[in-house]
FIKE-680312 format. One record per residue: residue in three letters; y, z, x of N, C-alpha, C, O in turn. Coordinates in steps of 0.1 Angstrom, whole numbers. Last residue first. Example, Ala and Ser with C-alpha at 12.3 -4.5 7.8 and 13.67 -1.06 7.14 Angstrom:
<dotors>
DOTOR  type    n_y    n_z    n_x   ca_y   ca_z   ca_x    c_y    c_z    c_x    o_y    o_z    o_x
DOTOR   SER    -22     71    128    -11     71    137      0     79    129     11     80    134
DOTOR   ALA    -57     78    132    -45     78    123    -33     78    132    -33     85    142
</dotors>
This chain:
<dotors>
DOTOR  type    n_y    n_z    n_x   ca_y   ca_z   ca_x    c_y    c_z    c_x    o_y    o_z    o_x
DOTOR   GLY   1037    941   1018   1027    936   1027   1014    943   1027   1005    938   1034
DOTOR   GLY   1060    951   1006   1053    941   1000   1041    935   1007   1035    925   1003
DOTOR   ALA   1075    962   1036   1075    963   1022   1069    950   1017   1071    939   1023
DOTOR   LYS   1057    973   1064   1065    963   1059   1064    964   1043   1053    965   1038
DOTOR   GLY   1038    990   1072   1052    995   1072   1061    985   1066   1072    989   1062
DOTOR   ARG   1014    978   1075   1016    985   1062   1030    992   1062   1033    998   1052
DOTOR   ASP   1006    949   1087   1016    959   1090   1019    966   1077   1026    960   1069
DOTOR   ARG    971    939   1090    985    939   1084    993    950   1087    988    961   1091
DOTOR   LEU    948    946   1101    951    931   1100    965    929   1094    970    918   1093
DOTOR   ALA    933    969   1123    943    966   1112    947    951   1113    949    945   1124
DOTOR   THR    898    969   1130    911    968   1134    920    965   1122    916    959   1112
DOTOR   GLY    870    966   1123    875    977   1131    889    977   1136    892    984   1146
DOTOR   LEU    858    948   1107    863    944   1121    867    955   1130    868    954   1142
DOTOR   THR    853    963   1085    842    955   1091    846    952   1106    838    952   1115
DOTOR   ALA    879    972   1078    868    982   1082    856    975   1089    851    980   1099
DOTOR   GLU    892    948   1073    897    957   1083    885    967   1088    883    970   1100
DOTOR   LEU    877    941   1050    877    933   1062    881    940   1075    875    940   1085
DOTOR   ASP    884    961   1032    870    959   1036    868    951   1049    860    954   1057
DOTOR   ARG    911    955   1029    907    968   1034    893    967   1039    890    973   1049
DOTOR   LEU    910    929   1019    917    931   1032    912    944   1038    910    945   1050
DOTOR   HIS    897    934    994    890    926   1004    897    928   1018    890    929   1028
DOTOR   ARG    916    951    982    903    957    985    896    947    995    889    952   1004
DOTOR   SER    938    933    980    939    944    987    926    951    992    924    955   1004
DOTOR   VAL    927    914    962    930    910    976    931    922    984    927    922    996
DOTOR   VAL    922    931    940    911    924    945    915    920    959    907    923    969
DOTOR   ALA    948    938    933    939    949    938    927    943    944    922    949    953
DOTOR   HIS    960    916    923    964    920    936    954    931    941    952    931    953
DOTOR   ASP    936    895    906    945    906    906    948    911    921    939    910    929
DOTOR   VAL    936    859    912    930    872    909    940    882    909    951    880    913
DOTOR   GLY    944    834    921    941    836    907    934    848    904    927    849    894
DOTOR   LEU    953    828    946    939    828    943    935    829    929    923    827    925
DOTOR   ALA    980    830    943    975    818    948    960    817    945    955    806    943
DOTOR   VAL    982    857    934    987    846    925    980    833    930    975    826    921
DOTOR   ALA    973    870    957    966    871    944    969    860    935    960    854    930
DOTOR   ALA    994    863    975    980    858    978    972    859    965    964    850    962
DOTOR   ARG   1015    877    963   1015    862    964   1002    856    967    999    845    962
DOTOR   ARG   1005    903    967   1007    899    954   1008    884    953   1003    878    944
DOTOR   ILE   1004    904    996    992    906    988    993    900    974    985    893    969
DOTOR   GLY   1021    879   1016   1020    891   1008   1008    892    999   1002    882    996
DOTOR   GLY   1020    855   1029   1029    865   1034   1029    877   1026   1037    886   1029
DOTOR   THR   1006    831   1025   1016    834   1016   1026    845   1020   1038    845   1017
DOTOR   ARG    988    830   1047    995    818   1043   1007    821   1034   1017    815   1036
DOTOR   ALA    976    856   1047    984    851   1060    992    839   1056   1003    838   1061
DOTOR   TYR    964    856   1022    974    867   1025    983    861   1037    995    862   1037
DOTOR   ALA    946    836   1025    956    835   1015    968    844   1017    979    841   1015
DOTOR   MET    930    847   1045    937    835   1048    948    833   1038    959    828   1042
DOTOR   PHE    920    870   1032    929    872   1044    937    859   1046    949    859   1048
DOTOR   ALA    905    858   1012    916    866   1007    926    868   1019    938    868   1018
DOTOR   HIS    886    846   1029    894    838   1020    907    845   1016    918    839   1016
DOTOR   LEU    874    869   1039    880    860   1048    890    850   1040    901    847   1044
DOTOR   ALA    863    879   1016    873    887   1023    881    878   1032    893    880   1034
DOTOR   ALA    845    858   1008    856    862    999    867    870   1007    878    868   1004
DOTOR   LEU    826    860   1029    835    848   1028    847    851   1019    858    847   1022
DOTOR   PRO    822    890   1048    820    882   1035    830    871   1035    842    872   1039
DOTOR   PRO    817    886   1084    823    893   1072    822    884   1059    820    872   1061
DOTOR   ILE    788    887   1102    798    878   1097    804    885   1085    796    888   1076
DOTOR   HIS    775    903   1130    777    905   1115    790    896   1111    800    897   1116
DOTOR   PRO    755    885   1153    767    893   1149    769    892   1134    765    883   1127
DOTOR   ARG    720    893   1158    730    884   1153    743    891   1150    742    902   1144
DOTOR   ARG    698    899   1184    706    905   1174    718    896   1170    726    892   1179
DOTOR   GLU    665    887   1189    680    886   1192    688    891   1181    685    889   1169
DOTOR   MET    638    906   1198    645    899   1187    659    899   1190    665    909   1192
</dotors>
């Protein structure tokens, strides 16, 4: 049986796209109409799924 690659949750990818487009977690949250904690959790889960950091935690607001 062929092993299929794991596809990250669409909500996490959507949150990452909003983060990349707006340049910040809080701005992404406003754009998506959700709390900033939701965007942060999605980004954290996506990083865990992919096994790599997707944002610079040393940057203020990011």
